[in-house]
N, C-alpha and C positions, 0 to 999 in steps of 0.2 A: 317430302311429306305430301300426301294427297290432299285435295281440297276437302274431302269428307272428314279426314282425320283432323285437319286444321279447324274446320267448323265445329267438330265435336269437342276439341280442346278448348276453343273459345267459349262454348256453351258451359263446360265444366268450370272454367275460370269465372264466368259470370255468376253461376250458381254459388260458387264458393265465396265470391265477393258479397253476394246478397246474404249468405249465411254469416259472414263476418260482420256486416252492418247490423244484422239482427242480434248477434251476440254482444256487440259493443253497446248498442242502444238498449238492449233488454236488461231486466233485473234478474239475471240468472247467476247462481254461484259460479265462481271461477273454475272449480274442478269440472263442472258440467260443461262450461264453455270450452275448456281445454280439450275435453273428450270429444266434443262435436267437431272441433277443428281437426283433431287427429283422424277421426272417422271420415271426414270429407276428403282429406288428403289421401288416406288409404283407399277410399272408393275410387278416386281418380287413378291411382297407380294400378289397381286391379283391372279397371275397365280399359286402361290403355294397353296393358299386356294382353287382354282378351281381344282387343281390336287388331293387334298384330296378327293373330291367327286368322281373323276374318279378312284381312287385307291381302292375303296371298302368301304369307310366310310359310315355308315348308313345315309340314306336320311331322312330329316325331312319333306319331302313333304307328301301329303295325300296318303293313301294307295289306290291301285287300287279298282275298284268297285267289282271285283271278283278276288280271288286269291287262290292259292294252298299253304298251310302252310307246310314248310319243317322243320323249327325248330324255337324255341323262347328262349330267355334268359330274365329272369325277375330279375331286380335289384330293391329291395324294398327300400323305403325311409329310410334314416339314419339321424335322427335329430341331433345326436351328431356331425356329420361331415357337416351337412347342405345340404345333398344331397336329392333331391326331388324324386328320383326313376325313372326308365325308363323300357320300354319294348323294346326289340330288336327282330324284327321279320324277318325271312329269308323266303321270299315268291316269287312265280312266278305268274306274271300277267296272267290272263285268258281273254285276249281280244278276243272277238267274239267266246268264248268257246273253244279257242285253247291256248295251252301253249306258253308263250313268249320264246324267245331264251335262256335267262339266268335268274336265280333268282336274286333278289335284296334285300338288307338289308334296313329295315325301323326302325326308332326310334320314339317311341310314349311315351308321358308322362304317368307316373304311375297313376293308378286309382284302388281302392280296388275292385270294382265290375268287372272290366275288368280282374283283376288278376285271379279270379276264373275261368272265361271263357277260358282264354288263357291257364291256367294250365290244365284244363280238355281236351282241344284240343291237347295239347302237350302230355298228357298221351296216348290218342288214337293214335296219330301219332307214338309214341314209340312202341306201341303194334302192329303196322303194318296196322292200318286203316288210310289211308290218309284223310286229312281234307280240305274241301273247306271253305274259309272264305269270309265274306261279312260285311263291316262296316254298321251299322244301324245308320241312322241320327236321331237325336232327335231334333225336332223343339220346341225350348223353347218358351213358351207363357209368355210374360211379364205381371206382375201384375199391374204395374204403367206405364203411358205413357212415363215417363222419361227413363224407362228401354227398350223401344222399340228398340233403335239403339244398346244398349249394348249387347242384347241377340240375338242370331240367330241360324243357324244350326250348331250344334256341334256333334261330334261323341260321342254317349252315350255308345255303347258297340259294340261287334262283335258277329255275329252269325256264328257258325261253324257247318257244316253238314258233314256226311261221304260221301266220294266219292262213287258214285254208282258203283256196280260191272258191268262191261261191258257184254252185251249180246253176247253170242257166236253164230256164224252162224250155221245154221242147216246143218246136214250131208247129 
């Protein structure tokens, strides 16, 4: 646990203790006191889960349209433990063909076809050739009318390309 998270936790505990003292000493009906206690505990739980995302936990949101791959970790499925497997990608968003300020971690469900593509891109990155990534959307075409709403746009794979060598200015 980081120092910031510990400090924030202690601040919430202190504020909750002040609320409890005010509730015990005050002349408020018990249903209102109980409601305030539940609300303060719920506020702590919601803010803690929000801080997990701010502290560098991988995002489960969609990947950017264009990104620079820094590194990836591949966790294969393990049926014995009931784990589905995940890809953890460390990427920098390329909005308007410019690097974003900081890289971001993303979590993507495991897929066998995507495994080979990410592993190949990771090998090129390790050998010194940076990789540009782009998710490719697969528009699923339903076979039956009942499947029309069940299927839609889903990420089928990623396309990785080498970062082009910059052209040097003439002398």
